Every structure is written in structure tokens, then in C-alpha cells.
N, C-alpha and C positions, 0 to 999 in steps of 0.2 A: 487458371482462375480458381480460387477456392470456392467450394460449394459447402457451406455450413450445414445444409440440409441433410447431407449424408449422415445416416444414423440418428437423425434428429428425433425420430419417434422413440427410440430407446432412451436417449438422453432425457426427453421430456417426461417419459414415464418414471424414470429413476428420480428426477428432480421433484416431480409431483409427490412421489411417495415420501421423500425426505422432508418436504415442506409440510405434508400432512402430519408426520411424526413430530417434527419440531414445533408445530403449532400448539401441540399439547402443553408445551412448556413456555409458551409465549406470554410475556408480560411486559410488552414494550413500554419503556418509560424513560423520560429524559434524565441525563446526568445533571446533578446539581451544579449550577453556574458554569456549565459547558455549553456554549452557544451552538457550535457546529461539530459534527463528527464526520470525518471523511475517511473512507476505506480505500487504501491503495492496494490493488489486487492484480493478479496475473493468473492466466490459465495453467501455466506450468512453471517449474522452477528454473533458475539459471538465466533469467532474462534481466536481472538487475533491479528487481522491484524494490528490495530493501534499501539499496543505495539510493534509488530514486526517491523513496519515501522520506529518508533522512534529509537529503539535500533540499527537497521541497519544503519540509518542515522548517529547516533553517532559513530558507529564502523567505518564507512567510513571517518568521520571527523577525528577520531583518527589516521587513516592511511594517513592523510595529504591532503585530498580533501576538497575543499570549498563546503559546502553542505547546502541546504535549505530544508524545509519541507512545503508542501502545504497540508493542511487538506481540502480535497474536499468533505467531508461528510457534506453537508449543513444542513440536518435534525438532525444529531447527532454528532456535532463536539466534538472531545475528546482531541485535542492538548493542550488546556489551562490546563486541569487537568494533563495530562501526563508530561507536562513540568513545571508545577507549576507556571503558569503565570496568573496574574490578571491585565491586562493593555490594553490600547487601542492603535492601530497604529496611527501614525501621517499622515495626508494627506496634501501634498504640491504640488501646481501646477497640481492638478488633478491626482497626482500619490501617491500611498500608500507606506509608508516606512514599510517594514516588521519588526516585533519585533525580538530581538536577545536574545538568551540564550544558554549557553554551546557552544558558537561558531557557532551556527546554525541560519540561517535566517528563520523566521517562519511567516506563515499566516494561519488564520482560521476564519471561520464565527463566531466561539466562541469568538473571540476578538472584534467583532462588535456588539454583542447582549448580554444582561444580561443573566447570568446563570439561567436556569430554564424556560426561555421564549421560547415557542415552535415556530418553523418556519413553517408556514402553507402556502406553496407555490405550485403552479402548475409547471409542467415541464419547460415551457419557462422561468420562473423566476429563476429556479434552473440553467438552462443552462446559463442564463445571469450572474448569480453570479459567477459561475465557470470560465466563460470567463473573467470576471473582475479581479478575483484573479490571473488569469494567466497573463493577458496582462497589467493590470494597477498597478501591484506591482513592485517595483524596486528591482528585484532579482539579477541583475548583480553586481559583477561577481560571477559565480558559476561554479564549475565542474559538480555537480550533483544536480538536483532538484528531491527530493523524493516526490511523490504525494500519499498521503494516500487516497485511493478511498473509496467511500461508498460501502457497500455490494451490490451485484447483478450486473445486466447488463442494467442499466437504462440511464437516460438522462445525468447524470454527466459523466459517462464513455464515452458515444458517443461524448459529447461536447469536452472532453479532446482529444480524438483520432482524432477529426476532426479539432481542432484549432491549435495544435502544433505537431511537429514531435517527437513522443515518441521514445526513444531509445529502449524501451522494457518494459515488465511487469514482475512482480514477483507475483505468486499466493500463497496465504496462505490458508491452509486447516487443519482441524483436522482429525484424523483417521476414524471417523464414515463415513459410506457409504453415509448418507444423505448430509454431508458436501462435500464429494468428488464429488458427482453428480453435485452439483452447481459449484464447482471449475472447473470441466471439461467444464462446460458451459461457464465459464469465459475465459478459454483458447480458446474455439471456437470463442467467440466474438472478442478477440484480433486478432485472425487469420483472421477473416472476414475483419477487417479494416487494415490489412497489418502490424500489430505490432508483433514483435517476443516475445515469452515468454522466458525470460532469465532463468527461473527456478521456481521450486515449493518447498515450505517449509511445512513440517508437524509440526504443532504446537501442544502443549499439547500431545506430542507423547507417553510419558511414565512418570512414577513417580519413583523416587529413594527413597527408605525407608531410613530415616536418621540414624536409629539404625543399620541396616544390610548392607546398600549399595546395596541391591538387587533392580533390575529394574522390575517394574510392568507396563504392558501395560493396564492401567485401562479402556481405551476405545477400547481395542482390537487392533490387528495388521491389519490395513486396507491395501488395495492394492494400496496405493498412489504411492509408488515407481515403482511398475509394470506398473501402468497406465501412469506414466510419461515416462517411457522407451518406452512404446508402441507408444506414440505420439512424440517420439524423443525430449522430454522436459527434461532438466537437473534437477535432484533431488538435491536440494541445501543442504538439511540436515534436522535433527530433533531437535526440541526444546522441552525440558521436561516440564512437569507440575510442576513448581517450585514456591512455595509460595513466595519466594523472588522476583521473577519477578513481581508478583501481588502487593506486598507491596511497593516496590520501585516505581512502576508506580503510585500507589495511592498517594505517598508522593511527586510526581513531580520531582524525581531524578532517572531516569531509571537505570536498573541494570548494564548496560555497564559502567556507571559512578560511581554508588554507590559501586559495588562489581567488579571492573575491572579484578581482578585475579580469580574470582569465575568461576565455571564450565559453568554456563549458559552464562555469559558475554563472555567467550572464544568461546563458540559455535556461538554466534552472530558475533564475530570478524572473525571466520573462514568462516562463510557463506558469510560475506561481501567480503572477499578476493576471494572466488570462484565466487561471483556475478560479481566482476570487471573483472575477466578473461572471464566470459561468455559474458559480455557487449562488450568487445573488439573483441571477436571471432565472435560476431553477426554482426559486422560492415562489409559492403561489401568491 
């Protein structure tokens, strides 16, 4: 059983210091004509957070919402690949026009730099870039802006939480204990800055054998659901380890669009519906 309390004092001290520093630059204000901002986050990389964020955004859009995606991962932007976009946004009157595809408004650092060019920036520059993509992009009108966060609990997360009123966060984790420890740290961070966690998703939860239909928990059955219940966080659902999710993402046409009636796409759609209920229940 995972015990998140291990090293908790050090984590708490570090987070408190970061919050104290970032509060100096805090001017939290709503985005014009953007009703809700949802951060999709994970404690560590490689858990499928970006793929989950894109498919959730598309599922929400199919349900009739006006949706945008902000790729806030400055060092490792993935939105251009996931959405199959090779274009630059237009800047007019010091404002950035987001790119459009599949009915979504999109912005990413990957639209501004050539593929393969590393971004070697210190924290203040990362914070400035995130702030610019939030405030200088013409997002309106939107019902929901989905923010694909970088992994961890660093400068980008704190900048976002301090600059705009987030409606809530969605945490993505895999079943392994090591991923769960970091996911719980993410929940703690959002709690620190007064942002509700709308739910947690277990990605790569199981594999279904194509020949027998039998379900295999290849990474084990982690305690994610139990840990979510313990913290009064909604468990949104499980997404399987599905090769089609990977291949459709690589081709720039996510599975919610490419295989809309397939089992994985239906799971994303079901999670999106539960997420909307959680969003409105979290409102005071």
C-alpha cells in the first residue's frame, strides 16, 4: 500500500516556498468569454496525459461545448503531433489567433518553434510563456478551455493556478505505485492553491486480448480508486492499453474521431459526461 506521507514534510516545505514566490506575481483574473478552465495534469511523464486531454476535449466538443486546448508543456509540446498540425498562428494587434482543427481552438509552444528544436529556458521564462499563451491568445468564446499541463508540480502549474481562476483539475495516472505517488502529489498541489480536483483517471489500466476478449491488468491493479475515495476525489474511470489509441494519436486523428463507436472512444465520451457533472457539482 502506498503511503504518500513519506517525505511529505520536504514536499510541503518546497511547495510552500514556491507558492510564496509565485504569489508575488499573482493577478488571478478570468479570461474573456471563457466559462471554465480545466487543467489536465499528472505527477510524472509517460502516463498518457496529453492523449487523454485531447480525447476528452474532443468528447466534450462532440457533446456540444465550445472547447479549446492549451498545451502548457513548454519543454515537450505534443499538441502539433496529436492533432496533425504543421502551421504557425497569426499575430494581429499583439494578439495571437489560435489555430483551429476538428472544431477546437488550439495553442502550443510547438506551433511557434520548429520541431526538434529544444527549448532551454529557466523558470521565469517558462512562467512568462505560459502567461502569454493564456492571456494573449484570442480564446473567446469558449465553454471550456482544457489545459494540458506539463508533468510534475513546477513553474507552469503554479503560473496557471495564480493567473486565472481554474474551475478544477483532472489527474491522470497509470496503475503503478510510482505513478500514483506523483499523482497524489499533484492533488495536494492543487489543494494548496484552492483548486478542486474534479476527478482522477487511470490510464493504461488493462489490456483486452483481441482473440479472447479477456482483460489483463498488465501493470497490476493499483490502489488508485481506493486512494481517490480516501481523499474524496471522484474516480472518473479507466482507459485501457489500446494500440488504436496510440496509432490514431500518432496519425494526428485521435480515437474519439477516428473510431467514434469503438470501445475506447466510448469510454472517453463517458468520462467526459461524468466530468461535466463533477464540474457543475464543484461550483459553489
